[in-house]
A tleap script that builds the chain and sets N, CA, C and O, in Angstrom:
source leaprc.protein.ff14SB
mol = sequence {
  NMET LEU ALA SER VAL LEU GLN THR PRO TRP
  LEU GLY GLU VAL SER VAL PRO CYS ARG TYR
  GLU PRO ASP LEU PHE PHE ALA GLU ALA PRO
  ALA ASP VAL GLU ALA ALA LYS ALA VAL CYS
  GLY ALA CYS PRO VAL LYS GLU GLN CYS LEU
  SER ASP ALA LEU GLU ARG ARG GLU PRO TRP
  GLY VAL TRP GLY GLY GLU LEU LEU VAL SER
  GLY GLN VAL VAL ALA ARG LYS ARG PRO ARG
  GLY ARG PRO ARG LYS ASN PRO ALA PRO ALA
  ALA CALA
}
set mol.1.N position { -13.430 2.323 5.257 }
set mol.1.CA position { -13.860 1.296 4.328 }
set mol.1.C position { -14.123 -0.009 5.075 }
set mol.1.O position { -15.189 -0.603 4.915 }
set mol.2.N position { -13.172 -0.463 5.884 }
set mol.2.CA position { -13.336 -1.718 6.594 }
set mol.2.C position { -14.485 -1.647 7.589 }
set mol.2.O position { -15.193 -2.634 7.786 }
set mol.3.N position { -14.678 -0.497 8.216 }
set mol.3.CA position { -15.749 -0.354 9.201 }
set mol.3.C position { -17.101 -0.644 8.573 }
set mol.3.O position { -17.922 -1.327 9.184 }
set mol.4.N position { -17.355 -0.145 7.373 }
set mol.4.CA position { -18.645 -0.397 6.730 }
set mol.4.C position { -18.803 -1.865 6.367 }
set mol.4.O position { -19.909 -2.402 6.420 }
set mol.5.N position { -17.718 -2.512 6.002 }
set mol.5.CA position { -17.769 -3.936 5.675 }
set mol.5.C position { -18.108 -4.745 6.917 }
set mol.5.O position { -18.874 -5.707 6.841 }
set mol.6.N position { -17.549 -4.368 8.057 }
set mol.6.CA position { -17.791 -5.110 9.290 }
set mol.6.C position { -19.207 -4.916 9.820 }
set mol.6.O position { -19.626 -5.639 10.723 }
set mol.7.N position { -19.943 -3.965 9.282 }
set mol.7.CA position { -21.306 -3.731 9.729 }
set mol.7.C position { -22.337 -4.326 8.773 }
set mol.7.O position { -23.516 -3.984 8.851 }
set mol.8.N position { -21.913 -5.205 7.881 }
set mol.8.CA position { -22.840 -5.819 6.942 }
set mol.8.C position { -23.808 -6.727 7.684 }
set mol.8.O position { -23.433 -7.341 8.683 }
set mol.9.N position { -25.050 -6.823 7.212 }
set mol.9.CA position { -26.062 -7.618 7.912 }
set mol.9.C position { -25.718 -9.099 8.052 }
set mol.9.O position { -26.033 -9.705 9.076 }
set mol.10.N position { -25.080 -9.689 7.049 }
set mol.10.CA position { -24.798 -11.123 7.127 }
set mol.10.C position { -23.762 -11.456 8.184 }
set mol.10.O position { -23.676 -12.606 8.615 }
set mol.11.N position { -22.961 -10.464 8.620 }
set mol.11.CA position { -21.933 -10.718 9.612 }
set mol.11.C position { -22.524 -10.880 11.008 }
set mol.11.O position { -22.051 -11.703 11.792 }
set mol.12.N position { -23.546 -10.106 11.318 }
set mol.12.CA position { -24.197 -10.223 12.625 }
set mol.12.C position { -23.223 -10.050 13.772 }
set mol.12.O position { -22.414 -9.122 13.779 }
set mol.13.N position { -23.302 -10.934 14.725 }
set mol.13.CA position { -22.439 -10.874 15.909 }
set mol.13.C position { -21.265 -11.847 15.833 }
set mol.13.O position { -20.660 -12.168 16.856 }
set mol.14.N position { -20.941 -12.313 14.639 }
set mol.14.CA position { -19.826 -13.239 14.466 }
set mol.14.C position { -18.532 -12.542 14.866 }
set mol.14.O position { -18.300 -11.395 14.486 }
set mol.15.N position { -17.699 -13.223 15.624 }
set mol.15.CA position { -16.418 -12.672 16.042 }
set mol.15.C position { -15.395 -12.903 14.934 }
set mol.15.O position { -15.040 -14.042 14.633 }
set mol.16.N position { -14.930 -11.823 14.336 }
set mol.16.CA position { -13.942 -11.919 13.266 }
set mol.16.C position { -12.669 -11.198 13.693 }
set mol.16.O position { -12.740 -10.147 14.331 }
set mol.17.N position { -11.505 -11.747 13.350 }
set mol.17.CA position { -10.240 -11.187 13.821 }
set mol.17.C position { -9.968 -9.762 13.352 }
set mol.17.O position { -9.296 -9.008 14.055 }
set mol.18.N position { -10.470 -9.378 12.190 }
set mol.18.CA position { -10.161 -8.039 11.668 }
set mol.18.C position { -10.835 -6.921 12.457 }
set mol.18.O position { -10.512 -5.750 12.260 }
set mol.19.N position { -11.748 -7.256 13.331 }
set mol.19.CA position { -12.376 -6.234 14.175 }
set mol.19.C position { -11.412 -5.705 15.229 }
set mol.19.O position { -11.596 -4.600 15.739 }
set mol.20.N position { -10.392 -6.480 15.557 }
set mol.20.CA position { -9.494 -6.105 16.638 }
set mol.20.C position { -8.268 -5.345 16.156 }
set mol.20.O position { -7.738 -4.517 16.896 }
set mol.21.N position { -7.800 -5.602 14.931 }
set mol.21.CA position { -6.622 -4.908 14.383 }
set mol.21.C position { -6.870 -4.586 12.910 }
set mol.21.O position { -6.192 -5.146 12.049 }
set mol.22.N position { -7.809 -3.712 12.595 }
set mol.22.CA position { -8.130 -3.469 11.184 }
set mol.22.C position { -6.976 -2.899 10.365 }
set mol.22.O position { -6.889 -3.169 9.167 }
set mol.23.N position { -6.087 -2.118 10.981 }
set mol.23.CA position { -4.970 -1.529 10.239 }
set mol.23.C position { -4.009 -2.578 9.705 }
set mol.23.O position { -3.360 -2.358 8.682 }
set mol.24.N position { -3.911 -3.712 10.382 }
set mol.24.CA position { -3.017 -4.778 9.945 }
set mol.24.C position { -3.389 -5.259 8.546 }
set mol.24.O position { -2.514 -5.678 7.787 }
set mol.25.N position { -4.659 -5.207 8.197 }
set mol.25.CA position { -5.129 -5.730 6.923 }
set mol.25.C position { -4.910 -4.770 5.757 }
set mol.25.O position { -5.249 -5.081 4.615 }
set mol.26.N position { -4.339 -3.601 6.051 }
set mol.26.CA position { -3.993 -2.624 5.022 }
set mol.26.C position { -2.548 -2.170 5.205 }
set mol.26.O position { -2.208 -1.029 4.889 }
set mol.27.N position { -1.708 -3.051 5.709 }
set mol.27.CA position { -0.320 -2.733 6.031 }
set mol.27.C position { 0.535 -2.586 4.771 }
set mol.27.O position { 0.213 -3.127 3.713 }
set mol.28.N position { 1.622 -1.847 4.914 }
set mol.28.CA position { 2.571 -1.661 3.814 }
set mol.28.C position { 3.679 -2.709 3.832 }
set mol.28.O position { 4.139 -3.142 2.776 }
set mol.29.N position { 4.106 -3.116 5.012 }
set mol.29.CA position { 5.229 -4.048 5.134 }
set mol.29.C position { 4.795 -5.466 4.742 }
set mol.29.O position { 3.764 -5.954 5.206 }
set mol.30.N position { 5.583 -6.120 3.889 }
set mol.30.CA position { 5.239 -7.486 3.492 }
set mol.30.C position { 5.057 -8.442 4.673 }
set mol.30.O position { 4.197 -9.321 4.623 }
set mol.31.N position { 5.843 -8.284 5.718 }
set mol.31.CA position { 5.709 -9.165 6.893 }
set mol.31.C position { 4.363 -8.960 7.578 }
set mol.31.O position { 3.756 -9.921 8.051 }
set mol.32.N position { 3.893 -7.716 7.634 }
set mol.32.CA position { 2.585 -7.443 8.233 }
set mol.32.C position { 1.458 -8.004 7.376 }
set mol.32.O position { 0.455 -8.488 7.902 }
set mol.33.N position { 1.620 -7.940 6.066 }
set mol.33.CA position { 0.613 -8.506 5.165 }
set mol.33.C position { 0.511 -10.018 5.376 }
set mol.33.O position { -0.587 -10.571 5.423 }
set mol.34.N position { 1.660 -10.678 5.502 }
set mol.34.CA position { 1.657 -12.126 5.751 }
set mol.34.C position { 1.021 -12.441 7.104 }
set mol.34.O position { 0.333 -13.452 7.246 }
set mol.35.N position { 1.247 -11.584 8.095 }
set mol.35.CA position { 0.624 -11.778 9.411 }
set mol.35.C position { -0.893 -11.653 9.301 }
set mol.35.O position { -1.625 -12.430 9.914 }
set mol.36.N position { -1.367 -10.685 8.528 }
set mol.36.CA position { -2.805 -10.502 8.338 }
set mol.36.C position { -3.414 -11.716 7.639 }
set mol.36.O position { -4.500 -12.167 8.005 }
set mol.37.N position { -2.719 -12.239 6.641 }
set mol.37.CA position { -3.214 -13.430 5.938 }
set mol.37.C position { -3.308 -14.618 6.896 }
set mol.37.O position { -4.243 -15.415 6.818 }
set mol.38.N position { -2.338 -14.729 7.793 }
set mol.38.CA position { -2.342 -15.827 8.769 }
set mol.38.C position { -3.510 -15.684 9.751 }
set mol.38.O position { -4.128 -16.677 10.133 }
set mol.39.N position { -3.806 -14.451 10.155 }
set mol.39.CA position { -4.918 -14.203 11.076 }
set mol.39.C position { -6.239 -14.654 10.451 }
set mol.39.O position { -7.131 -15.138 11.148 }
set mol.40.N position { -6.352 -14.492 9.147 }
set mol.40.CA position { -7.588 -14.883 8.450 }
set mol.40.C position { -7.787 -16.405 8.421 }
set mol.40.O position { -8.895 -16.879 8.170 }
set mol.41.N position { -6.745 -17.149 8.671 }
set mol.41.CA position { -6.803 -18.603 8.538 }
set mol.41.C position { -7.958 -19.265 9.266 }
set mol.41.O position { -8.578 -20.180 8.723 }
set mol.42.N position { -8.264 -18.833 10.474 }
set mol.42.CA position { -9.310 -19.465 11.273 }
set mol.42.C position { -10.615 -18.672 11.268 }
set mol.42.O position { -11.524 -18.978 12.039 }
set mol.43.N position { -10.718 -17.660 10.410 }
set mol.43.CA position { -11.916 -16.817 10.396 }
set mol.43.C position { -13.118 -17.589 9.847 }
set mol.43.O position { -13.013 -18.247 8.812 }
set mol.44.N position { -14.250 -17.510 10.535 }
set mol.44.CA position { -15.433 -18.261 10.094 }
set mol.44.C position { -16.094 -17.702 8.830 }
set mol.44.O position { -16.924 -18.382 8.228 }
set mol.45.N position { -15.750 -16.491 8.421 }
set mol.45.CA position { -16.379 -15.891 7.235 }
set mol.45.C position { -15.346 -15.613 6.137 }
set mol.45.O position { -15.551 -14.739 5.295 }
set mol.46.N position { -14.253 -16.350 6.151 }
set mol.46.CA position { -13.149 -16.134 5.232 }
set mol.46.C position { -13.589 -16.157 3.765 }
set mol.46.O position { -13.267 -15.239 3.011 }
set mol.47.N position { -14.311 -17.184 3.362 }
set mol.47.CA position { -14.724 -17.316 1.964 }
set mol.47.C position { -15.684 -16.205 1.554 }
set mol.47.O position { -15.566 -15.655 0.459 }
set mol.48.N position { -16.628 -15.876 2.422 }
set mol.48.CA position { -17.593 -14.807 2.134 }
set mol.48.C position { -16.886 -13.461 2.036 }
set mol.48.O position { -17.229 -12.636 1.189 }
set mol.49.N position { -15.915 -13.240 2.887 }
set mol.49.CA position { -15.153 -11.995 2.898 }
set mol.49.C position { -14.438 -11.801 1.560 }
set mol.49.O position { -14.518 -10.729 0.961 }
set mol.50.N position { -13.742 -12.834 1.094 }
set mol.50.CA position { -13.021 -12.740 -0.175 }
set mol.50.C position { -13.990 -12.561 -1.336 }
set mol.50.O position { -13.766 -11.731 -2.217 }
set mol.51.N position { -15.048 -13.326 -1.333 }
set mol.51.CA position { -16.042 -13.236 -2.402 }
set mol.51.C position { -16.630 -11.832 -2.496 }
set mol.51.O position { -16.742 -11.269 -3.585 }
set mol.52.N position { -17.000 -11.275 -1.356 }
set mol.52.CA position { -17.581 -9.927 -1.334 }
set mol.52.C position { -16.568 -8.868 -1.750 }
set mol.52.O position { -16.916 -7.917 -2.450 }
set mol.53.N position { -15.319 -9.025 -1.325 }
set mol.53.CA position { -14.281 -8.056 -1.686 }
set mol.53.C position { -14.046 -8.061 -3.199 }
set mol.53.O position { -13.878 -7.003 -3.806 }
set mol.54.N position { -14.036 -9.237 -3.798 }
set mol.54.CA position { -13.860 -9.315 -5.248 }
set mol.54.C position { -15.071 -8.727 -5.970 }
set mol.54.O position { -14.931 -8.063 -6.998 }
set mol.55.N position { -16.247 -8.976 -5.426 }
set mol.55.CA position { -17.466 -8.423 -6.031 }
set mol.55.C position { -17.475 -6.892 -5.953 }
set mol.55.O position { -17.899 -6.220 -6.893 }
set mol.56.N position { -17.004 -6.349 -4.825 }
set mol.56.CA position { -16.954 -4.896 -4.640 }
set mol.56.C position { -15.774 -4.259 -5.359 }
set mol.56.O position { -15.682 -3.035 -5.461 }
set mol.57.N position { -14.875 -5.099 -5.856 }
set mol.57.CA position { -13.637 -4.650 -6.511 }
set mol.57.C position { -12.793 -3.799 -5.563 }
set mol.57.O position { -12.357 -2.697 -5.896 }
set mol.58.N position { -12.582 -4.353 -4.372 }
set mol.58.CA position { -11.744 -3.666 -3.389 }
set mol.58.C position { -10.372 -3.400 -4.007 }
set mol.58.O position { -9.789 -4.307 -4.603 }
set mol.59.N position { -9.847 -2.192 -3.883 }
set mol.59.CA position { -8.582 -1.881 -4.544 }
set mol.59.C position { -7.349 -2.512 -3.901 }
set mol.59.O position { -6.387 -2.835 -4.598 }
set mol.60.N position { -7.367 -2.691 -2.583 }
set mol.60.CA position { -6.196 -3.277 -1.933 }
set mol.60.C position { -6.538 -3.735 -0.521 }
set mol.60.O position { -7.597 -3.413 0.017 }
set mol.61.N position { -5.616 -4.494 0.063 }
set mol.61.CA position { -5.796 -4.995 1.422 }
set mol.61.C position { -5.885 -6.508 1.452 }
set mol.61.O position { -5.930 -7.165 0.412 }
set mol.62.N position { -5.908 -7.046 2.650 }
set mol.62.CA position { -6.063 -8.487 2.839 }
set mol.62.C position { -7.528 -8.756 3.108 }
set mol.62.O position { -8.108 -8.212 4.048 }
set mol.63.N position { -8.120 -9.592 2.287 }
set mol.63.CA position { -9.540 -9.945 2.381 }
set mol.63.C position { -9.663 -11.457 2.262 }
set mol.63.O position { -9.204 -12.044 1.281 }
set mol.64.N position { -10.264 -12.074 3.230 }
set mol.64.CA position { -10.454 -13.521 3.173 }
set mol.64.C position { -9.162 -14.305 3.063 }
set mol.64.O position { -9.123 -15.369 2.445 }
set mol.65.N position { -8.113 -13.782 3.657 }
set mol.65.CA position { -6.830 -14.485 3.644 }
set mol.65.C position { -6.040 -14.303 2.365 }
set mol.65.O position { -5.005 -14.946 2.189 }
set mol.66.N position { -6.495 -13.451 1.470 }
set mol.66.CA position { -5.793 -13.198 0.210 }
set mol.66.C position { -5.454 -11.714 0.111 }
set mol.66.O position { -6.188 -10.865 0.616 }
set mol.67.N position { -4.348 -11.415 -0.538 }
set mol.67.CA position { -3.925 -10.037 -0.748 }
set mol.67.C position { -4.488 -9.539 -2.070 }
set mol.67.O position { -4.299 -10.164 -3.114 }
set mol.68.N position { -5.181 -8.408 -2.015 }
set mol.68.CA position { -5.697 -7.787 -3.228 }
set mol.68.C position { -4.867 -6.542 -3.537 }
set mol.68.O position { -4.622 -5.713 -2.661 }
set mol.69.N position { -4.444 -6.424 -4.778 }
set mol.69.CA position { -3.742 -5.240 -5.271 }
set mol.69.C position { -4.416 -4.870 -6.585 }
set mol.69.O position { -4.482 -5.679 -7.510 }
set mol.70.N position { -4.909 -3.656 -6.659 }
set mol.70.CA position { -5.659 -3.191 -7.835 }
set mol.70.C position { -6.834 -4.110 -8.143 }
set mol.70.O position { -7.169 -4.333 -9.307 }
set mol.71.N position { -7.455 -4.640 -7.094 }
set mol.71.CA position { -8.638 -5.472 -7.259 }
set mol.71.C position { -8.368 -6.905 -7.670 }
set mol.71.O position { -9.311 -7.657 -7.918 }
set mol.72.N position { -7.107 -7.305 -7.750 }
set mol.72.CA position { -6.736 -8.655 -8.156 }
set mol.72.C position { -6.003 -9.372 -7.023 }
set mol.72.O position { -5.256 -8.747 -6.272 }
set mol.73.N position { -6.216 -10.671 -6.903 }
set mol.73.CA position { -5.508 -11.469 -5.905 }
set mol.73.C position { -4.059 -11.652 -6.366 }
set mol.73.O position { -3.801 -12.051 -7.502 }
set mol.74.N position { -3.126 -11.354 -5.469 }
set mol.74.CA position { -1.697 -11.564 -5.743 }
set mol.74.C position { -1.108 -12.400 -4.615 }
set mol.74.O position { -1.603 -12.383 -3.488 }
set mol.75.N position { -0.056 -13.126 -4.931 }
set mol.75.CA position { 0.533 -14.043 -3.951 }
set mol.75.C position { 1.289 -13.327 -2.833 }
set mol.75.O position { 1.126 -13.663 -1.660 }
set mol.76.N position { 2.098 -12.359 -3.184 }
set mol.76.CA position { 2.946 -11.683 -2.195 }
set mol.76.C position { 3.000 -10.191 -2.480 }
set mol.76.O position { 2.850 -9.753 -3.620 }
set mol.77.N position { 3.216 -9.427 -1.431 }
set mol.77.CA position { 3.385 -7.984 -1.569 }
set mol.77.C position { 4.862 -7.697 -1.776 }
set mol.77.O position { 5.707 -8.156 -1.008 }
set mol.78.N position { 5.163 -6.942 -2.807 }
set mol.78.CA position { 6.546 -6.530 -3.046 }
set mol.78.C position { 6.930 -5.458 -2.049 }
set mol.78.O position { 6.113 -4.597 -1.720 }
set mol.79.N position { 8.166 -5.496 -1.562 }
set mol.79.CA position { 8.622 -4.417 -0.684 }
set mol.79.C position { 8.716 -3.110 -1.470 }
set mol.79.O position { 8.814 -3.120 -2.697 }
set mol.80.N position { 8.687 -2.006 -0.762 }
set mol.80.CA position { 8.790 -0.700 -1.417 }
set mol.80.C position { 10.165 -0.526 -2.034 }
set mol.80.O position { 11.140 -1.122 -1.576 }
set mol.81.N position { 10.239 0.282 -3.060 }
set mol.81.CA position { 11.512 0.581 -3.704 }
set mol.81.C position { 11.742 -0.280 -4.929 }
set mol.81.O position { 10.969 -1.184 -5.245 }
set mol.82.N position { 12.820 0.029 -5.597 }
set mol.82.CA position { 13.169 -0.701 -6.813 }
set mol.82.C position { 13.901 -1.975 -6.465 }
set mol.82.O position { 14.634 -2.022 -5.478 }
set mol.83.N position { 13.710 -3.017 -7.270 }
set mol.83.CA position { 14.500 -4.233 -7.043 }
set mol.83.C position { 15.958 -3.983 -7.443 }
set mol.83.O position { 16.245 -3.091 -8.241 }
set mol.84.N position { 16.852 -4.759 -6.896 }
set mol.84.CA position { 18.275 -4.623 -7.227 }
set mol.84.C position { 18.505 -4.962 -8.699 }
set mol.84.O position { 17.855 -5.844 -9.260 }
set mol.85.N position { 19.439 -4.246 -9.306 }
set mol.85.CA position { 19.816 -4.570 -10.691 }
set mol.85.C position { 20.639 -5.849 -10.713 }
set mol.85.O position { 20.496 -6.684 -11.606 }
set mol.86.N position { 21.500 -5.985 -9.714 }
set mol.86.CA position { 22.337 -7.180 -9.609 }
set mol.86.C position { 22.006 -7.861 -8.299 }
set mol.86.O position { 21.912 -7.200 -7.265 }
set mol.87.N position { 21.828 -9.169 -8.325 }
set mol.87.CA position { 21.514 -9.851 -7.065 }
set mol.87.C position { 22.639 -9.690 -6.041 }
set mol.87.O position { 23.812 -9.568 -6.395 }
set mol.88.N position { 22.257 -9.692 -4.777 }
set mol.88.CA position { 23.237 -9.593 -3.702 }
set mol.88.C position { 24.168 -10.798 -3.756 }
set mol.88.O position { 23.715 -11.910 -4.028 }
set mol.89.N position { 25.452 -10.601 -3.505 }
set mol.89.CA position { 26.388 -11.735 -3.534 }
set mol.89.C position { 26.055 -12.757 -2.446 }
set mol.89.O position { 25.660 -12.397 -1.337 }
set mol.90.N position { 26.217 -14.004 -2.777 }
set mol.90.CA position { 25.953 -15.082 -1.824 }
set mol.90.C position { 27.034 -15.102 -0.761 }
set mol.90.O position { 28.213 -14.902 -1.055 }
set mol.91.N position { 26.626 -15.343 0.471 }
set mol.91.CA position { 27.590 -15.424 1.573 }
set mol.91.C position { 28.432 -16.684 1.416 }
set mol.91.O position { 27.916 -17.749 1.076 }
set mol.92.N position { 29.717 -16.554 1.664 }
set mol.92.CA position { 30.619 -17.680 1.495 }
set mol.92.C position { 30.662 -18.552 2.706 }
set mol.92.O position { 31.381 -19.551 2.722 }
savepdb mol mol.pdb
quit
């Protein structure tokens, strides 16, 4: 999926960070997702990338510095598994 996006005509020979580590932009670990979002920070096509991903209704991944889940922008990726029923006790 990402390979076809990187071959779009408007991209041309622009150097974009996702060409070097494409798997990072579809990571499962929340820390990796945050790293991918940070990599997008200096990308010259960040706005176009996000706009196109929303137009294509990309199901998931980091696009234009934003995380998409089910085609919608979300702030953070939840870790796998169920949340705790009771919060962890605070350290004394």
